[in-house]
MDAnalysis code that builds the backbone (N, CA, C; Angstrom):
import MDAnalysis as mda
import numpy as np

u = mda.Universe.empty(234, n_residues=78, atom_resindex=np.repeat(np.arange(78), 3), trajectory=True)
u.add_TopologyAttr("name", ["N", "CA", "C"] * 78)
u.add_TopologyAttr("resid", np.arange(1, 79))
u.add_TopologyAttr("resname", ["UNK", "UNK", "UNK", "UNK", "UNK", "UNK", "UNK", "UNK", "UNK", "UNK", "UNK", "UNK", "UNK", "UNK", "UNK", "UNK", "UNK", "UNK", "UNK", "UNK", "UNK", "UNK", "UNK", "UNK", "UNK", "UNK", "UNK", "UNK", "UNK", "UNK", "UNK", "UNK", "UNK", "UNK", "UNK", "UNK", "UNK", "UNK", "UNK", "UNK", "UNK", "UNK", "UNK", "UNK", "UNK", "UNK", "UNK", "UNK", "UNK", "UNK", "UNK", "UNK", "UNK", "UNK", "UNK", "UNK", "UNK", "UNK", "UNK", "UNK", "UNK", "UNK", "UNK", "UNK", "UNK", "UNK", "UNK", "UNK", "UNK", "UNK", "UNK", "UNK", "UNK", "UNK", "UNK", "UNK", "UNK", "UNK"])
u.atoms.positions = np.array([
    [-77.994, 255.161, 49.887],
    [-76.661, 255.422, 50.393],
    [-76.753, 256.497, 51.474],
    [-76.405, 256.171, 52.685],
    [-76.484, 257.156, 53.774],
    [-75.277, 258.083, 53.802],
    [-75.502, 259.257, 54.369],
    [-74.422, 260.201, 54.617],
    [-73.997, 260.022, 56.069],
    [-72.706, 259.838, 56.290],
    [-72.177, 259.677, 57.640],
    [-71.173, 260.782, 57.933],
    [-71.090, 261.167, 59.199],
    [-70.072, 262.101, 59.668],
    [-68.895, 261.301, 60.206],
    [-67.687, 261.762, 59.892],
    [-66.476, 261.071, 60.327],
    [-65.469, 262.057, 60.898],
    [-64.577, 261.547, 61.746],
    [-63.404, 262.283, 62.201],
    [-62.195, 261.401, 61.909],
    [-61.211, 261.988, 61.271],
    [-59.988, 261.257, 60.917],
    [-59.085, 261.165, 62.145],
    [-58.615, 259.970, 62.451],
    [-57.708, 259.776, 63.586],
    [-56.300, 260.274, 63.287],
    [-55.963, 260.447, 62.021],
    [-54.630, 260.888, 61.639],
    [-54.491, 262.407, 61.660],
    [-55.396, 263.106, 60.971],
    [-55.275, 264.573, 60.870],
    [-56.371, 265.330, 61.623],
    [-57.295, 264.617, 62.261],
    [-58.381, 265.192, 63.063],
    [-59.407, 265.991, 62.253],
    [-59.432, 265.835, 60.945],
    [-60.419, 266.511, 60.110],
    [-61.799, 265.882, 60.355],
    [-62.838, 266.709, 60.335],
    [-64.209, 266.220, 60.427],
    [-64.890, 266.494, 59.090],
    [-65.655, 265.513, 58.601],
    [-66.268, 265.636, 57.288],
    [-67.438, 264.682, 57.173],
    [-68.256, 264.892, 56.134],
    [-69.369, 264.017, 55.808],
    [-69.052, 263.264, 54.528],
    [-69.495, 262.021, 54.443],
    [-69.326, 261.241, 53.225],
    [-70.602, 260.476, 52.916],
    [-70.920, 260.399, 51.652],
    [-71.985, 259.544, 51.162],
    [-71.340, 258.187, 50.916],
    [-71.727, 257.186, 51.696],
    [-71.003, 255.915, 51.709],
    [-71.915, 254.752, 51.337],
    [-71.464, 253.960, 50.389],
    [-72.137, 252.702, 50.054],
    [-71.636, 251.631, 51.010],
    [-72.405, 250.576, 51.152],
    [-72.013, 249.524, 52.093],
    [-70.715, 248.830, 51.688],
    [-70.391, 248.813, 50.422],
    [-69.176, 248.146, 49.952],
    [-67.958, 249.075, 49.904],
    [-68.143, 250.347, 50.232],
    [-67.069, 251.334, 50.149],
    [-66.342, 251.472, 51.483],
    [-65.031, 251.554, 51.451],
    [-64.242, 251.860, 52.646],
    [-63.985, 253.359, 52.622],
    [-64.540, 254.104, 53.585],
    [-64.363, 255.556, 53.567],
    [-62.915, 255.952, 53.868],
    [-62.497, 257.063, 53.266],
    [-61.151, 257.594, 53.488],
    [-61.239, 259.101, 53.690],
    [-60.326, 259.631, 54.449],
    [-60.274, 261.068, 54.722],
    [-59.974, 261.830, 53.429],
    [-60.746, 262.871, 53.111],
    [-60.482, 263.642, 51.894],
    [-59.207, 264.492, 51.981],
    [-58.694, 264.728, 53.186],
    [-57.498, 265.560, 53.328],
    [-56.206, 264.746, 53.298],
    [-56.203, 263.593, 54.013],
    [-54.947, 262.846, 54.097],
    [-55.066, 261.409, 53.587],
    [-56.247, 261.001, 53.141],
    [-56.521, 259.676, 52.570],
    [-56.415, 258.526, 53.572],
    [-56.354, 258.838, 54.858],
    [-56.307, 257.793, 55.879],
    [-57.664, 257.089, 55.971],
    [-57.642, 255.811, 56.274],
    [-58.883, 255.066, 56.490],
    [-59.128, 254.813, 57.974],
    [-58.286, 255.384, 58.845],
    [-58.469, 255.280, 60.295],
    [-59.434, 256.375, 60.734],
    [-60.732, 256.082, 60.670],
    [-61.771, 257.071, 60.921],
    [-62.676, 256.631, 62.062],
    [-63.224, 257.610, 62.774],
    [-64.274, 257.369, 63.756],
    [-65.569, 257.910, 63.167],
    [-66.629, 257.103, 63.199],
    [-67.929, 257.593, 62.742],
    [-68.574, 258.347, 63.887],
    [-69.033, 259.563, 63.607],
    [-69.624, 260.431, 64.619],
    [-71.135, 260.313, 64.610],
    [-71.749, 260.746, 65.679],
    [-73.202, 260.809, 65.751],
    [-73.634, 262.037, 64.968],
    [-74.515, 261.849, 63.999],
    [-74.972, 262.936, 63.144],
    [-76.245, 263.566, 63.691],
    [-76.385, 264.849, 63.484],
    [-77.635, 265.517, 63.818],
    [-78.691, 265.098, 62.807],
    [-79.899, 264.897, 63.273],
    [-80.951, 264.427, 62.387],
    [-81.717, 265.551, 61.722],
    [-81.645, 266.749, 62.270],
    [-82.374, 267.881, 61.705],
    [-81.635, 269.168, 62.037],
    [-81.860, 270.209, 61.249],
    [-81.252, 271.497, 61.585],
    [-81.676, 271.937, 62.978],
    [-80.773, 272.575, 63.692],
    [-81.042, 272.964, 65.064],
    [-81.745, 274.308, 65.190],
    [-82.129, 274.909, 64.115],
    [-82.845, 276.172, 64.171],
    [-82.716, 276.943, 62.883],
    [-83.592, 277.870, 62.689],
    [-83.538, 278.672, 61.474],
    [-83.535, 280.164, 61.795],
    [-83.128, 280.519, 63.006],
    [-83.085, 281.934, 63.346],
    [-82.010, 282.624, 62.507],
    [-82.102, 283.920, 62.405],
    [-81.122, 284.680, 61.617],
    [-79.714, 284.502, 62.177],
    [-79.597, 284.419, 63.499],
    [-78.275, 284.243, 64.108],
    [-77.684, 282.879, 63.750],
    [-78.506, 281.851, 63.731],
    [-78.033, 280.511, 63.386],
    [-77.597, 280.456, 61.928],
    [-78.385, 281.056, 61.052],
    [-78.047, 281.091, 59.628],
    [-76.753, 281.876, 59.415],
    [-76.615, 283.008, 60.092],
    [-75.411, 283.825, 59.959],
    [-74.180, 283.064, 60.455],
    [-74.326, 282.347, 61.566],
    [-73.200, 281.571, 62.096],
    [-72.799, 280.468, 61.118],
    [-73.769, 279.814, 60.521],
    [-73.481, 278.780, 59.532],
    [-72.785, 279.327, 58.308],
    [-73.216, 280.487, 57.868],
    [-72.578, 281.105, 56.701],
    [-71.157, 281.557, 57.009],
    [-70.929, 282.064, 58.228],
    [-69.558, 282.450, 58.612],
    [-68.650, 281.221, 58.622],
    [-69.162, 280.119, 59.167],
    [-68.367, 278.882, 59.204],
    [-68.090, 278.386, 57.787],
    [-69.089, 278.456, 56.900],
    [-68.902, 278.022, 55.513],
    [-67.896, 278.920, 54.803],
    [-67.994, 280.222, 55.038],
    [-67.061, 281.156, 54.406],
    [-65.634, 280.913, 54.890],
    [-65.481, 280.609, 56.178],
    [-64.154, 280.333, 56.736],
    [-63.522, 279.126, 56.050],
    [-64.347, 278.147, 55.676],
    [-63.858, 276.948, 55.001],
    [-63.793, 277.121, 53.490],
    [-64.249, 278.273, 52.970],
    [-64.158, 278.534, 51.542],
    [-65.353, 278.070, 50.732],
    [-66.482, 277.809, 51.388],
    [-67.676, 277.348, 50.678],
    [-68.585, 278.546, 50.386],
    [-68.611, 278.995, 49.153],
    [-69.427, 280.141, 48.771],
    [-70.481, 279.788, 47.730],
    [-70.633, 278.536, 47.360],
    [-71.483, 278.170, 46.231],
    [-72.954, 278.493, 46.442],
    [-73.451, 278.546, 47.679],
    [-74.865, 278.820, 47.917],
    [-75.134, 280.300, 48.197],
    [-74.118, 281.144, 48.091],
    [-74.272, 282.580, 48.308],
    [-74.609, 283.282, 46.991],
    [-75.303, 284.393, 47.089],
    [-75.506, 285.225, 45.909],
    [-74.199, 285.959, 45.618],
    [-74.087, 286.561, 44.447],
    [-72.863, 287.287, 44.083],
    [-72.579, 288.400, 45.084],
    [-73.604, 289.114, 45.524],
    [-73.425, 290.209, 46.493],
    [-72.945, 289.663, 47.836],
    [-73.498, 288.532, 48.255],
    [-73.075, 287.935, 49.521],
    [-71.637, 287.436, 49.451],
    [-71.240, 286.859, 48.306],
    [-69.858, 286.395, 48.151],
    [-68.876, 287.560, 48.239],
    [-69.209, 288.666, 47.592],
    [-68.336, 289.841, 47.622],
    [-68.225, 290.394, 49.032],
    [-69.342, 290.437, 49.745],
    [-69.348, 290.953, 51.114],
    [-68.549, 290.043, 52.053],
    [-68.694, 288.731, 51.894],
    [-68.006, 287.769, 52.760],
    [-66.501, 287.782, 52.520],
    [-66.078, 287.978, 51.295],
    [-64.644, 287.983, 50.974],
    [-63.981, 289.305, 51.348],
    [-64.782, 290.376, 51.328],
    [-64.238, 291.709, 51.521],
    [-63.842, 291.982, 52.896],
])
């Protein structure tokens, strides 16, 4: 089952979905099936400290803290 990137034509949300060939993908925010499949990056674009920090800031902005340590979660929320 491949992971595809999508953009919703209704609410403009961008997201990834693990999709089976028999599944019709739907937007997780508005449940619309009017989606555009985006070109996905095949590999991480770098592992520099700045790139990692930018990724963590973006994840924190969206509320994703599951891969942070307890100290990092407290610092990001504070």
